[in-house]
C-alpha atoms as one frame of an Amber mdcrd trajectory, in Angstrom:
protein
 -47.234  -8.527  32.776 -46.689  -4.807  33.144 -48.310  -2.006  31.237 -44.994
  -0.401  30.340 -43.759  -3.626  28.784 -46.837  -4.492  26.778 -48.566  -1.262
  25.718 -48.600  -0.585  21.984 -51.068   2.312  21.687 -51.914   5.027  21.507
 -55.524   3.889  21.601 -58.404   6.118  20.545 -61.384   4.438  22.237 -62.087
   2.222  25.239 -64.692  -0.563  25.450 -65.733  -2.051  28.781 -67.272  -5.396
  29.584 -69.884  -5.019  32.341 -70.391  -8.118  34.542 -67.506  -8.539  36.950
 -65.699  -5.592  35.374 -67.874  -2.493  35.839 -70.486  -4.056  38.115 -70.156
  -6.700  40.817 -72.757  -9.111  39.449 -70.828 -12.376  39.245 -71.667 -13.157
  42.875 -75.349 -12.846  42.021 -75.020 -15.310  39.158 -73.225 -17.718  41.497
 -75.858 -17.447  44.238 -78.773 -17.945  41.854 -77.173 -20.908  40.103 -76.361
 -22.536  43.447 -80.010 -22.168  44.481 -81.230 -23.942  41.347 -78.549 -26.635
  41.574 -79.510 -27.403  45.170 -83.102 -28.097  44.111 -81.754 -31.154  42.317
 -79.119 -32.143  44.871 -76.273 -30.772  42.770 -73.330 -28.568  43.758 -72.324
 -25.555  41.690 -68.729 -24.728  42.610 -65.727 -22.880  41.195 -64.656 -25.818
  39.015 -67.799 -25.183  36.945 -68.257 -21.453  37.574 -64.875 -20.542  36.090
 -65.926 -21.957  32.722 -69.081 -19.838  32.518 -67.754 -16.322  33.168 -68.290
 -14.177  30.095 -70.625 -16.523  28.232 -73.934 -15.412  26.779 -77.108 -16.680
  28.463 -77.771 -19.485  25.973 -74.262 -20.938  26.024 -74.029 -20.537  29.810
 -77.320 -22.317  30.461 -76.467 -25.161  28.103 -73.108 -25.645  29.778 -74.486
 -25.606  33.337 -77.332 -28.016  32.601 -74.859 -30.451  31.044 -72.067 -29.984
  33.612 -74.436 -30.486  36.564 -76.498 -33.121  34.770 -79.681 -31.248  35.647
 -82.992 -32.926  34.693 -84.200 -29.745  32.988 -83.612 -28.022  29.665 -81.418
 -24.933  29.266 -84.598 -22.982  28.554 -86.148 -24.140  31.820 -82.958 -23.210
  33.666 -83.180 -19.669  32.287 -86.853 -19.454  33.222 -86.142 -20.595  36.795
 -83.345 -18.108  37.320 -85.111 -15.070  35.798 -87.176 -14.056  38.873 -84.250
 -14.787  41.202 -81.966 -12.477  39.230 -84.623  -9.787  38.837 -84.793  -9.649
  42.623 -81.020  -9.185  43.031 -79.661  -7.323  40.010 -81.096  -3.899  40.956
 -78.842  -3.948  44.025 -75.593  -4.599  42.111 -72.695  -2.405  43.210 -69.887
  -0.899  41.129 -66.465  -2.515  40.948 -63.536  -0.592  42.425 -62.345   2.223
  40.166 -65.020   1.686  37.520 -67.063   4.864  37.846 -63.996   7.092  38.303
 -62.308   5.740  35.161 -65.459   6.079  33.065 -65.950   9.672  34.227 -62.295
  10.499  33.565 -62.322   9.170  29.995 -65.602  10.907  29.218 -64.325  14.217
  30.598 -61.250  13.937  28.366 -63.320  13.293  25.247 -62.310   9.658  24.748
 -65.022   7.579  22.990 -66.271   4.902  25.390 -68.654   1.957  25.066 -70.047
  -1.003  26.963 -69.854  -4.376  25.235 -71.717  -6.936  27.335 -72.989 -10.497
  27.039 -76.064  -9.392  29.002 -79.393  -8.787  27.306 -80.828  -5.269  27.185
 -83.433  -6.354  29.744 -80.849  -7.470  32.299 -78.619  -4.501  31.507 -81.429
  -2.220  32.675 -81.843  -4.181  35.914 -78.135  -4.286  36.722 -77.592  -0.566
  36.187 -80.506   0.521  38.398 -78.210   2.214  40.941 -75.785   3.509  38.311
 -77.881   5.095  35.573 -76.178   8.465  35.795 -72.641   7.343  35.011 -73.764
   4.634  32.568 -75.466   7.425  30.613 -71.964   8.755  29.875 -71.196   5.897
  27.475 -71.401   6.771  23.795 -72.955   3.412  22.968 -74.128   0.262  24.748
 -73.942  -3.052  22.876 -75.748  -6.030  24.408 -75.799  -9.659  23.316 -79.326
  -9.324  21.916 -78.497  -6.258  19.826 -79.829  -6.671  16.251 -76.301  -6.192
  14.852 -74.804  -8.924  17.032 -74.989 -12.363  15.437 -73.018 -14.278  18.091
 -72.102 -13.615  21.719 -68.585 -13.778  23.183 -66.145 -15.383  22.526 -67.186
 -14.257  19.032 -65.989 -10.679  18.284 -69.391  -9.324  17.183 -70.174  -7.298
  20.314 -66.844  -5.464  20.270 -66.812  -4.930  16.507 -70.300  -3.428  16.701
 -69.172  -1.103  19.498 -66.129   0.067  17.518 -68.234   0.676  14.428 -70.694
   2.816  16.389 -67.869   4.752  18.016 -66.385   5.387  14.584 -63.000   3.998
  15.631 -60.920   1.336  13.884 -60.793  -1.900  15.933 -56.978  -1.748  16.029
 -57.250   1.552  17.897 -59.589   0.196  20.597 -58.688  -0.979  24.097 -60.995
  -3.484  25.797 -61.298  -4.198  29.520 -62.507  -7.718  30.342 -62.664 -10.034
  33.332 -63.243 -13.272  31.409 -60.989 -15.356  29.141 -63.880 -15.553  26.649
 -64.059 -11.763  26.582 -60.306 -11.448  26.014 -60.631 -13.922  23.134 -63.459
 -11.857  21.644 -61.423  -8.653  21.877 -58.285 -10.168  20.366 -60.302 -11.820
  17.578 -61.724  -8.353  16.862 -58.166  -7.077  16.447 -58.214  -4.943  19.586
 -55.947  -4.505  22.584 -57.266  -6.281  25.677 -56.560  -5.828  29.383 -57.735
  -8.535  31.780 -59.062  -7.641  35.233 -59.982 -11.152  36.376 -61.474 -12.679
  39.468 -58.468 -13.417  41.722 -59.448 -17.098  41.789 -58.969 -17.437  38.028
 -55.767 -19.064  36.815 -53.301 -16.639  35.228 -52.776 -19.166  32.431 -56.262
 -18.399  31.115 -55.135 -14.853  30.283 -51.918 -15.394  28.385 -53.559 -13.904
  25.289 -54.277 -10.602  27.076 -52.041  -7.576  26.503 -51.937  -6.913  30.235
 -53.499  -8.122  33.485 -54.515  -5.917  36.424 -55.855  -6.685  39.893 -58.453
  -3.917  39.556 -59.286  -0.883  37.433 -57.619   1.218  40.121 -54.262   0.008
  38.789 -54.837   1.247  35.238 -52.419   3.922  34.012 -54.107   5.605  31.010
 -50.991   7.505  29.905 -49.172   4.232  29.195 -51.712   3.657  26.420 -51.576
   7.184  25.059 -54.672   8.258  26.974 -54.931  11.332  29.244 -53.498  10.572
  32.680 -55.630  10.501  35.793
């Protein structure tokens, strides 16, 4: 896919996923889940990992416990991983091109939002090193937001973000790394650009409007946005 061939803008607002898109946190989730799996002699590998990217905590935990046949409940899994993640999230680094693109859009007066499957609690931990540029977002919508009834792949998170930005969903562009997130954006009636983990199969993103290797490849002017 190429931007020139697929763009249909102009768009009026941009919504960003966070994990694996703005911040490099997916490796942390992998490490922590592997640690718990090893306690029970199980192996957490890519064949399972690829099906969890973009899910909310409840759905993710339920899937992992079942897929690995762990002798614990999803609630116990979440309790076990909480201190392990709290130790690692504050050190999360930014993904390539993320901060520069956010600053550019903000400077040009484009409404911007974060729409994440993370809880507000984990959002705070993950953005520890990045509070200054995350403060540039006009709104932050987390999975536990009172207005969000269902996490991705449901469209609630993105629809809530668009409503708070005051922009029609059809005029919004979403950046996502997960197939579930692309589904949520398209269900919301928005444009969606995938920036996936290179190990993910391209076939999982056929419903995206475009696919990039990183945010560094994004050409805003193709979508009617101010050029870099």
